[in-house]
C-alpha positions as CSV (number, residue, x, y, z in Angstrom):
1,X,-33.7,-16.4,-16.7
2,X,-31.8,-14.2,-14.4
3,X,-30.3,-17.2,-12.6
4,X,-29.3,-18.7,-16.0
5,X,-27.6,-15.5,-16.9
6,X,-25.6,-15.3,-13.7
7,X,-24.5,-19.0,-14.1
8,X,-23.4,-18.3,-17.7
9,X,-21.6,-15.2,-16.6
10,X,-19.7,-17.1,-13.8
11,X,-18.7,-19.8,-16.2
12,X,-17.5,-17.3,-18.7
13,X,-15.4,-15.6,-16.1
14,X,-14.0,-19.0,-15.0
15,X,-13.0,-19.8,-18.5
16,X,-11.1,-16.5,-19.0
17,X,-9.8,-16.1,-15.5
18,X,-6.3,-17.4,-16.4
19,X,-6.1,-14.5,-18.9
20,X,-7.2,-11.8,-16.5
21,X,-5.3,-12.8,-13.3
22,X,-1.8,-11.3,-13.3
23,X,1.1,-12.6,-11.2
24,X,1.9,-10.3,-8.2
25,X,5.0,-8.2,-8.6
26,X,7.6,-8.9,-5.9
27,X,8.7,-5.6,-4.3
28,X,11.9,-6.8,-2.6
29,X,14.7,-5.7,-4.9
30,X,12.3,-4.0,-7.4
31,X,13.0,-0.5,-8.8
32,X,10.1,1.8,-8.1
33,X,9.9,5.3,-9.6
34,X,7.5,7.8,-7.9
35,X,6.8,11.1,-9.6
36,X,5.6,13.8,-7.2
37,X,7.4,11.8,-4.6
38,X,8.7,14.6,-2.3
39,X,5.4,14.9,-0.3
40,X,1.9,13.7,0.2
41,X,0.6,10.5,-1.4
42,X,3.7,9.9,-3.5
43,X,5.9,10.1,-0.5
44,X,3.8,7.6,1.5
45,X,3.7,5.1,-1.4
46,X,7.5,5.4,-1.7
47,X,7.8,4.7,2.0
48,X,5.6,1.7,1.8
49,X,7.5,0.2,-1.1
50,X,10.8,0.9,0.6
51,X,9.6,-0.9,3.7
52,X,9.1,-3.9,1.5
53,X,12.6,-3.9,0.2
54,X,12.3,-1.8,-3.0
55,X,14.8,0.6,-4.5
56,X,13.3,4.0,-4.9
57,X,13.7,6.8,-7.4
58,X,11.9,10.0,-6.3
59,X,11.1,12.6,-9.0
60,X,9.8,16.1,-8.2
61,X,10.6,19.8,-8.9
62,X,11.8,20.9,-5.4
63,X,15.3,19.6,-4.8
64,X,15.4,20.6,-1.1
65,X,12.1,18.7,-0.4
66,X,13.5,15.7,-2.3
67,X,16.6,15.5,-0.1
68,X,14.5,15.8,3.1
69,X,12.2,13.1,1.9
70,X,15.1,10.9,1.0
71,X,16.4,11.1,4.5
72,X,13.0,10.2,5.9
73,X,12.5,7.2,3.7
74,X,16.0,5.8,4.4
75,X,15.0,5.4,8.0
76,X,12.7,2.5,6.9
77,X,15.4,0.4,5.1
78,X,15.2,-3.3,5.5
79,X,18.7,-4.1,4.2
80,X,22.0,-2.3,3.5
81,X,21.7,-2.6,-0.3
82,X,18.6,-0.4,-0.7
83,X,19.0,3.0,-2.4
84,X,16.9,6.1,-2.7
85,X,17.7,8.2,-5.7
86,X,16.5,11.8,-6.1
87,X,15.9,13.6,-9.4
88,X,14.7,17.2,-9.7
89,X,12.8,17.7,-12.9
90,X,9.4,19.0,-14.0
91,X,7.7,15.9,-15.6
92,X,5.1,18.0,-17.4
93,X,7.2,20.3,-19.6
94,X,9.9,18.5,-21.7
95,X,9.5,14.9,-22.7
96,X,13.1,14.5,-23.8
97,X,14.3,15.7,-20.4
98,X,12.0,13.3,-18.6
99,X,13.2,10.4,-20.9
100,X,16.9,11.3,-20.2
101,X,16.5,11.4,-16.4
102,X,14.7,8.1,-16.4
103,X,17.4,6.5,-18.5
104,X,19.9,7.7,-15.9
105,X,17.8,6.3,-13.1
106,X,17.7,2.9,-14.8
107,X,21.5,2.9,-15.4
108,X,22.0,3.3,-11.6
109,X,19.2,1.2,-10.2
110,X,18.2,-1.1,-13.1
111,X,15.0,-1.3,-15.2
112,X,11.9,0.3,-13.8
113,X,9.6,-2.4,-12.3
114,X,6.9,0.0,-11.1
115,X,6.2,3.6,-12.1
116,X,3.8,5.5,-9.8
117,X,2.6,8.8,-11.4
118,X,1.7,11.0,-8.5
119,X,2.6,14.5,-9.8
120,X,-0.4,16.7,-9.7
121,X,-2.0,20.0,-8.7
122,X,-5.4,21.4,-8.3
123,X,-7.4,24.7,-8.8
124,X,-11.0,25.0,-7.6
125,X,-13.6,27.6,-8.3
126,X,-16.6,28.4,-10.5
127,X,-16.0,27.7,-14.2
128,X,-16.2,31.3,-15.3
129,X,-13.9,32.5,-12.5
130,X,-11.0,30.2,-13.2
131,X,-8.3,31.7,-15.3
132,X,-8.0,30.1,-18.8
133,X,-4.3,29.3,-18.3
134,X,-5.2,27.3,-15.2
135,X,-7.0,24.8,-17.4
136,X,-3.9,24.5,-19.6
137,X,-1.6,24.2,-16.6
138,X,-3.6,21.5,-14.9
139,X,-3.9,19.4,-18.1
140,X,-0.1,19.7,-18.5
141,X,0.7,18.7,-14.9
142,X,-2.0,16.1,-14.1
143,X,-2.2,14.5,-17.5
144,X,0.9,15.1,-19.5
145,X,2.9,14.8,-16.3
146,X,1.8,11.1,-16.3
147,X,2.0,10.5,-20.0
148,X,5.7,11.5,-20.3
149,X,7.2,9.2,-17.6
150,X,5.0,6.3,-18.7
151,X,6.0,6.8,-22.3
152,X,9.7,6.8,-21.2
153,X,9.5,3.4,-19.5
154,X,6.9,1.4,-21.4
155,X,9.2,0.1,-24.1
156,X,11.6,-1.5,-21.6
157,X,8.7,-3.0,-19.6
158,X,7.3,-4.6,-22.7
159,X,10.7,-6.0,-23.7
160,X,11.2,-7.5,-20.2
161,X,7.6,-8.8,-20.2
162,X,7.1,-7.3,-16.7
163,X,6.0,-4.0,-15.2
164,X,3.4,-2.0,-13.3
165,X,2.3,1.6,-14.2
166,X,0.1,3.5,-11.7
167,X,-1.9,6.6,-12.4
168,X,-3.0,8.4,-9.3
169,X,-6.3,9.9,-10.2
170,X,-8.9,11.1,-7.6
171,X,-12.5,10.5,-6.6
172,X,-13.0,13.7,-8.5
173,X,-11.9,11.7,-11.5
174,X,-14.9,9.4,-11.1
175,X,-17.5,12.0,-10.3
176,X,-17.7,15.6,-11.6
177,X,-18.3,18.0,-8.7
178,X,-19.1,21.7,-8.2
179,X,-15.9,23.8,-8.4
180,X,-13.8,21.1,-10.1
181,X,-14.3,22.0,-13.8
182,X,-10.5,22.5,-14.2
183,X,-9.4,19.6,-12.1
184,X,-11.9,16.8,-12.7
185,X,-11.4,16.5,-16.5
186,X,-7.6,16.0,-16.1
187,X,-8.2,13.1,-13.7
188,X,-10.9,11.6,-15.9
189,X,-8.4,11.7,-18.7
190,X,-6.1,9.4,-16.8
191,X,-8.8,6.8,-16.7
192,X,-9.1,6.8,-20.5
193,X,-5.4,6.7,-20.9
194,X,-5.2,3.8,-18.5
195,X,-7.9,1.7,-20.2
196,X,-6.4,2.1,-23.6
197,X,-2.8,1.5,-22.4
198,X,-3.8,-1.6,-20.5
199,X,-5.3,-3.2,-23.6
200,X,-2.0,-2.5,-25.4
201,X,0.4,-3.9,-22.8
202,X,-1.5,-6.7,-21.2
203,X,-0.1,-9.3,-23.6
204,X,3.3,-8.3,-22.4
205,X,2.5,-8.9,-18.7
206,X,2.5,-5.2,-18.0
207,X,-0.4,-4.1,-15.8
208,X,-1.9,-0.6,-15.3
209,X,-3.6,0.6,-12.1
210,X,-5.7,3.7,-11.6
211,X,-5.8,4.9,-7.9
212,X,-8.7,7.0,-6.7
213,X,-7.8,8.5,-3.4
214,X,-10.3,10.8,-1.6
215,X,-9.3,14.1,0.0
216,X,-6.2,13.5,1.9
217,X,-4.3,15.6,4.5
218,X,-1.4,16.6,2.2
219,X,0.4,19.9,1.4
220,X,-1.5,19.9,-1.9
221,X,-4.8,19.5,-0.2
222,X,-4.0,22.4,2.2
223,X,-3.2,24.6,-0.8
224,X,-6.3,23.6,-2.6
225,X,-8.5,24.3,0.5
226,X,-7.5,28.0,0.4
227,X,-9.6,28.5,-2.8
228,X,-12.7,26.5,-1.8
229,X,-15.9,28.2,-0.9
230,X,-19.1,27.3,0.9
231,X,-21.2,25.1,-1.5
232,X,-18.1,23.2,-2.7
233,X,-17.0,22.4,0.9
234,X,-20.5,21.4,2.0
235,X,-21.4,19.2,-1.0
236,X,-18.0,17.5,-1.3
237,X,-16.3,17.4,2.0
238,X,-16.7,16.5,5.6
239,X,-15.7,19.1,8.3
240,X,-12.2,17.7,8.4
241,X,-9.9,16.1,5.9
242,X,-10.5,12.4,5.1
243,X,-7.4,11.3,7.0
244,X,-4.6,12.7,9.0
245,X,-1.0,12.5,7.9
246,X,-0.5,9.5,10.3
247,X,-3.6,7.7,8.9
248,X,-2.3,8.4,5.4
249,X,0.5,5.9,5.8
250,X,-1.8,3.3,7.1
251,X,-4.5,3.8,4.5
252,X,-2.2,3.7,1.5
253,X,-0.7,0.3,2.4
254,X,-3.5,-1.8,0.8
255,X,-3.2,0.1,-2.6
256,X,0.5,-0.8,-2.7
257,X,-0.5,-4.4,-2.5
258,X,-3.2,-3.8,-5.1
259,X,-0.7,-2.2,-7.5
260,X,1.7,-5.1,-7.1
261,X,-1.1,-7.5,-7.8
262,X,-1.9,-5.8,-11.0
263,X,-5.5,-4.7,-10.2
264,X,-6.8,-2.0,-12.5
265,X,-8.8,-0.1,-9.8
266,X,-7.5,0.9,-6.5
267,X,-9.9,2.7,-4.1
268,X,-10.0,3.8,-0.5
269,X,-12.9,3.3,1.9
270,X,-16.5,2.4,1.5
271,X,-17.4,5.4,-0.6
272,X,-14.4,4.7,-2.9
273,X,-15.5,1.1,-3.3
274,X,-19.0,2.2,-4.3
275,X,-17.6,4.8,-6.8
276,X,-15.4,2.1,-8.3
277,X,-18.3,-0.2,-8.8
278,X,-20.5,2.6,-10.2
279,X,-17.9,3.8,-12.7
280,X,-16.5,0.3,-13.7
281,X,-18.1,0.5,-17.2
282,X,-15.8,-1.3,-19.6
283,X,-12.8,-1.2,-17.4
284,X,-10.7,-4.4,-17.1
285,X,-11.2,-6.9,-14.2
286,X,-8.5,-9.0,-12.7
287,X,-10.6,-11.6,-10.8
288,X,-13.9,-13.5,-10.9
289,X,-14.8,-12.0,-7.6
290,X,-14.3,-8.4,-8.8
291,X,-16.5,-9.0,-11.9
292,X,-19.3,-10.6,-9.8
293,X,-19.2,-7.7,-7.3
294,X,-19.7,-5.2,-10.1
295,X,-22.6,-7.1,-11.5
296,X,-24.4,-7.7,-8.2
297,X,-23.8,-4.3,-6.6
298,X,-24.3,-1.9,-9.6
299,X,-28.0,-1.5,-9.2
300,X,-28.2,-0.8,-5.5
301,X,-25.2,1.5,-5.7
302,X,-26.8,3.4,-8.5
303,X,-29.9,4.1,-6.3
304,X,-27.6,5.4,-3.5
305,X,-25.6,7.4,-6.0
306,X,-28.8,9.1,-7.3
307,X,-29.7,10.1,-3.8
308,X,-26.3,11.8,-3.4
309,X,-26.5,13.5,-6.7
310,X,-29.9,14.9,-5.7
311,X,-28.5,16.1,-2.4
312,X,-25.6,17.9,-4.1
313,X,-27.9,19.6,-6.6
314,X,-30.2,20.7,-3.8
315,X,-27.2,22.2,-1.9
316,X,-26.0,24.1,-4.9
317,X,-29.4,25.4,-5.7
318,X,-30.1,26.6,-2.2
319,X,-26.7,28.3,-2.2
320,X,-27.5,30.1,-5.4
321,X,-30.9,31.3,-4.1
322,X,-29.3,32.5,-0.9
323,X,-26.7,34.4,-2.7
324,X,-29.2,36.0,-5.1
325,X,-31.3,37.0,-2.1
326,X,-28.3,38.5,-0.4
327,X,-27.4,40.5,-3.5
328,X,-30.9,41.8,-3.8
329,X,-30.9,42.9,-0.2
330,X,-27.6,44.7,-0.7
331,X,-29.0,46.6,-3.8
332,X,-32.1,47.6,-1.9
333,X,-30.0,49.0,1.0
């Protein structure tokens, strides 16, 4: 019975494969817009696209950082026609302003072929210790900061029957972790937006990708690390960041190819692959191979995932008991 089910499933995927396999976007000459592009992951994705011949529009709040990044990216030009355009704007505050600056960018460099939503921020801490306005700020930056630019370019992409939209989520957008009660929901929200939007725009040959990077050695990660505390660090992180700034550029080359190919999920490393399988749910697939991998690996990965969840719970519980014991000792003294 199981064998018959697998055969039927493979045949079904074969029948629908022409409908789920998008054509790869050619980056030479393409207009790529990167929000949060002045540093970190956004900057590295911009560099990789520029190396492949794309025209780049960088959007971020800090004008000085934008100009510095522009100079750095221009070192990687492959022809004299390439341009790096910088726009200083907060993508999370005023939709009309975001729409206007993207219109200006398209007037200068042509229609947007790929939008990479990288703007984001993080706050960590226990739920009751996080200021209420931090929840509002993170939802504005991490979620609305992706909604506004996407909303501004989607109509043109549909008219042209071509486009890629990327939402940079996080592994904390696949798995809720201690200390991330303000951050994780904003990254989970991007997944819901991406799935709904993909269903709308797929007939127009517009494809959506959700990227799930792990902890990465970026300025944002360094700032976030200042507020982390013992159980969060032990349960979620290795002793050092996932990758150095040099490795960042190497590691994020495959996702650029994934994005251009129109894949819905983009993960990094073996743990990222496992999380993508475990959280695939009703998300779109773009190849027969991807669908089969999810079906075959889901069970064993769930067993591994349960082990990790048990370990995390044990660490948090031990930390709580240790702290209560310490507080009791202090009171006695």
